[in-house]
N, C-alpha and C positions, 0 to 999 in steps of 0.2 A: 522149078521156085528158086530164085537166087539166095543167097546166104551172106551172112555176115560172121565175123568172128566171134566165136562165143565168149573170149575173155574179154571183149570189149565191153560186155555189160558188168563183169568184175570190176574193170578199171575205170567205169564212170561212176561207181557208187563211193561215197564216202560217208562220215558220221561227225557230226558236231560235238566237239569236247570243251572245257572250260578249265584248263590245268593250273589257270592262275586264280581261280576260285579258291582260296586256301581255307576258308571256312566251311566246305562242304565235303562231300566225299571224294570229289575230285583231288583233294590233297593225299588220299591215299594212291600214291604214284603208282607203285609197282601193281596193285589189283587193277588199277585203271589200264596201265599199259597191257596188262596180261587179257584184259577183254577186249582191246582193239585187236591184239592179234589173233586172240580165238574168234572173234567177228569176221574176219577174214576179209577187213575192207583195206584198201591200199591208200587212202585218204584220209585226213582228217582236216576239219575247220576249227580254228581257234585264233585268239588274239596273240599277236606278236608283243611282247612286255620285256621289261629289262629284269624281271624276277628268274633267280637261279633256277627255280622249279621249271619254268618254262623252257629254259634254255635245257636243262636237263630231259625233260620229257620228250620234247623236239629232236634231241639228238638221240635219244633211245629208240623212239619212232623210225628213225632215218635208216638204224641198225637194221631194223626189222623190214625195211623196203617202203615203209608208210612214209607219204609226204605230207606237208602241211600247206593247207590254202591260209595263209596270214592276214588276217584282218588288221588292218593298219588306223590306228587311233580312233578316237570317237568325237561325236559332235561337242564341242564346247571344252574339248580335254586340249591343254595347254601344249602336250607333247606335238611337235612338229614332225613332217615327214623327214628331214634330215636326221633327226633323232631316232625316228625307226628305222630306217636304213642304215644308218650308223650301228644300231644294235644289231642287225642282220649280221653285216661284216665282222662286227667284233665279236658276236657270242656264237660264231660257227665258221668252223673252217672251211666247209665247203656247203655254202648256200644252195648252191645247184642241186646237191644230193637231200635237201632238207625240204625246199620249198616248192610247191606246183603254180603258186600263185601269190600276187600281192592283192589285196581287197582294199577298195575304198570304205569309207564309212558306213558302219553296220545301221540300218534303218535311222538314217537322220532324220526322218520326217514324223518321228513318231514322240517327239517331245513337247509338241504345242510350242515351239519357238520358232523365229525364223531360221532357217536351214541350208537355203539352197546356195546361197554365197558362198559359205565355208565349204560345202560340200565339193562344191565345183573345184574352188582354189586348191583343196589339200588332194584333189586328185591329180590334178595338174601338177603340184608338188611332187606327189608321189612318183609319177612318170620321169620327172625329171631328176630327182635325187636317186631314183631306180639307174637311170641311165648313166649318172656321173660315177656310179661305183661300179658300171659294166656288168651289171644284172640284166641287162634288157632280155635274155632268154628268157627270164620267167616273167609271165605275162602280168599286166596290170588287170585287175578284174573293177569292173565298175560297182558303185553302191547299190544294194538292193532297198526297195523301199518296202514298208509297212504296208499293211492293209487299212485303208483309211477310206470310210464310206461316206463320210459328211463330216464338215466341222473341221478339216484340217487348215494348217497354216501354209501359206503361199500356195494356195492350191487346195479346193474344198474335199477333193476324192484322190485316190491313187493315180488315177490317169490326169486329172488336172496337176498333181504335182509332178508326174512323169511330164507333163508338158512344161511346166516351170524350171524342173531341173534342166532340159533341154538337150540338145546333141552334143556328145561328149567322145563321139567316134575319134577325134584326132588324138584322146590321150587314153583311151581304154582300148585293151586287146579283146576282152570278152565282156559281154552282156552280164546281168546278175538279176534274180528273181527270187523271191519266197513265196512258196506257194502251199498254205495250208488250208486242205480241203474242208477244214470245219464239220467232220462228220457226214459228209458228203462223200460221192464216190471218188477213188483216188484220180481221175482226169478233171475233176472241177476246178475250174479257175485257171488251169494251166494255160490255155490258149488266151486267156483274158489277158493275164499278168504279162504274159509275153508279147502281147500286142502293146501293152503301155511301154516295157521296156524297149521295144522297136523305137520309140521317140528319142531314147536315150541314145542306145548302141546301135541304130541301124541294122543292118544286115549281118552284123558281125556275130558269132557263136555265143550262146547264152548257157551259164550255169544256173542251176537252182541251188543255191548256198544253204535254202533251208526249207524243210518239207515234213510234215509229220502229224500226229494226232495227239490229244492230250486225254488221259484215262482217268481223272480225277471225278468220279462217278455221283459224288455229292455236291460238285461245283453249282454254283447258281450265278448267273450272269449273261453277258451278250454273246456267247458262244454254246458250245454244245459237246460234252466229253463223248468218248467212243469207248466202248468195252474193248479189254486188253485182247479178246480172244478175235473180236473184228479186225483190230488193227494188224494180227498175226494173218488175216487174210488179205487187207488191204494193202500191205507194206509192199509184197513182192510186186502186186500189180501196178502200184505206184511207181516203182521202179521202172516198168515197162512201158509205161504210160509215157515218161518220160523220154526213154529209148525211143520209142515211135515218133515222137516229135524231134529227135537229133538233138536234145538236152547234152550238152558236152559232160556234164558232170552233175549228179546229184547227191546232196547231204541230207540224210536223214537229221532230224533235230529231236532229239540229241541221245548222247549215249547213256547219262545218268540221270535217273530221278533224284529229289531231295526228300528226306524224310518228311512225311506229314502224316501226323495221326489223325488229322480229319477226313483226310481223302476229298478236299475240297478246293485244295489250293492248284490251280489251272497249270501255273508256271512251273510248279514242282514235281509235273506227272508226264511230260513228253517223254522222258528216256525209256530206251530198249531196256534198261536194267531198274528194277524194283529196289528201292531201301526201307526193308519193312521195319527198321530199329535204329534208335539213337545211337545204339553201341557201335562205336566204330570198328568192332571185331566180329560183328553179327553176319552172318551170310548174306549176300545180295540174292536177288530173283532175277533170273533170265524170263522176262516176258516174252509172249506168243510171238511178238515183233522181232525182238532179237533172233529167236529160234528161227524163223522164217527169212529173215534176211541172209543169216548165216548157213541155211541152207541152200537159198538160191544162188549164193556166190561159191559155193562148194559146189554145186551140181554144174556150174557154167565156168569153173575155174580151169583155165588151160594157158599157164604161163609160160612166157617166152616172147621172143620177138615177133613182129608180123609175119605173117605166112599168107600164101596164097589160099583162096575159098573159093567153093565152086559150089553152086546150087545142086538138087538132085532132081530126076524126072517125078513129080509127085504132084498130087493134086489136092486140095483140102477144102471140103465143103460144110457148112454149118449155117446156123441163122445168120441173120442179117447183122447182129450186133456182135459178132465172133472177130476177135483181134489175133493177129498172129504175128510171128517173126520166126525165121529160120537161121540158126546159127551153125559154124563148123569149128571143128576141133583138130588137131595136127593129126590125128590117127585116122582121120577119114570119117570118122562119126558125125552125124548130124543132129542136131537139137532144135526142134520146133516147139516154140512156146505158143500156147492158145489160152485166151480170157476172155472175159465179158465185163463191160462197165456197167456193172449192176450192184445195185444197194443191198446191205447185208443187214442194215439197223434202221429202223425206224426211231429217230431222235426225238421226236414229239413226245410218242407214247413210251418212250424206252423199253421198246421191244425189239427182239431179234426179228430179221424179215426175212420169211422164206424163200429160197431161190428156187426156182423150177428149173431142173438142169436140161441144157438143150443136147444135141448130139452132133460132135464134130467127126467127119468121116475123113480118114488120111487113106488114101488110095496110092501104090507104087508101082511104078513099073516092072518091078521083079519082086521074089520074097525077099523078105527083110527081117531082123531081129529088132522088136521095139522093146523099150522099157519106158514105162511111165513113171513120172515124179509129180508129186505135190509139194512144192518147197514149205507150206503152211503145215504140213505133216511130219515129214522126214526128208533126209538128203538122199534116202536109200528108194529104191523103187517100190511103189505102191501095186503096179500090175507089169507083167511081162508077157510078151507074144514072141512065138518061134516061126519063122517061116511063114511069114504075114504077109499077103498081099493088099490086104485092106484092115484097118483097125479103127474102131469106133470109141471115141473118149465122149464120156459123161462131162460135160462142162458145166457146173454151177458156179458159186461165188469165187472158187477158187482158181488161181493161176496154176496150169498143168504143162508139165513141158516132157515131151516124147522123144527118147534118145532112140535114133535110128542108125540101124548098123548095117 
């Protein structure tokens, strides 16, 4: 069974931050930076601004080895791409150590106004201004479109708007999607939105710069909230669903909630970290999604340069819905991830959905030491086997990872 580098999973994961939102908890810079480091991500996505706080935060993250996918401008914003790139050069002594990419306008189709011409023009300007400053080693990432199911401007739906935006392969290096499953399973809509993005980016690699679930359970509107515990089950699977499809990078949306006493505001509740009080000194709450993502990154981390990997003689059998990936670390160990794309929550009835576990059987060519992890639960093994030639895993709704020594 062939393997990939275990650390490639860690390197593909990032989180959205908003350090320029100075009237929110993101203004508590040190606490936010500490959370990013604790989470274990190596990438954040945030907007490039001229604020001193933005410069300080991006520079602080770079010292910790965390790079920024910088969003450049906004629809209707008078700021030019020349100004954005000038800020990059003026604000950072070594932009290559700070930025992993320069991204076009964020969801420009989401304001119910004409948007195509400005979006295309600003992306072309972004590439020109990047190249003029010798920053062409930092990729240009296309604009991600919002989900539009009908009544959109310059295209009735996201597919129609992708067609209207058109081929931008001559100016972008990476395509870009936003995929919010909206209480569905983590795989929901990935393939559909990637197909739409192919109309823009062709066969170029794609990042998912936003993805996640909101947890305001008293929200009433055109979407459906997801309980925090279910997000803790879904988020590691979401990462692996993107890995399975070759997504270059996946950014969870987002790091922080905003305080909402009513528990009904959708946009305030996407965070991995809850904010239960208006008091700026009050403790924050690491939600199950935060802990699960941190555990996954901790289990798979194997930092260092690229290394050769090889599979091992083994077979994995299970139900027809079993998904899997084999990974290798430098110490010779292998990590087998197994999961199923099953629903754990009934949004219509607001009830948890019992998941009937199925058995995945791992069979080896020789006796192996096996430790089993469930990132939703812990970063330490939940089961261990010594000198085993075969191991049976009970796979329900959670991602499981078997370390094979």
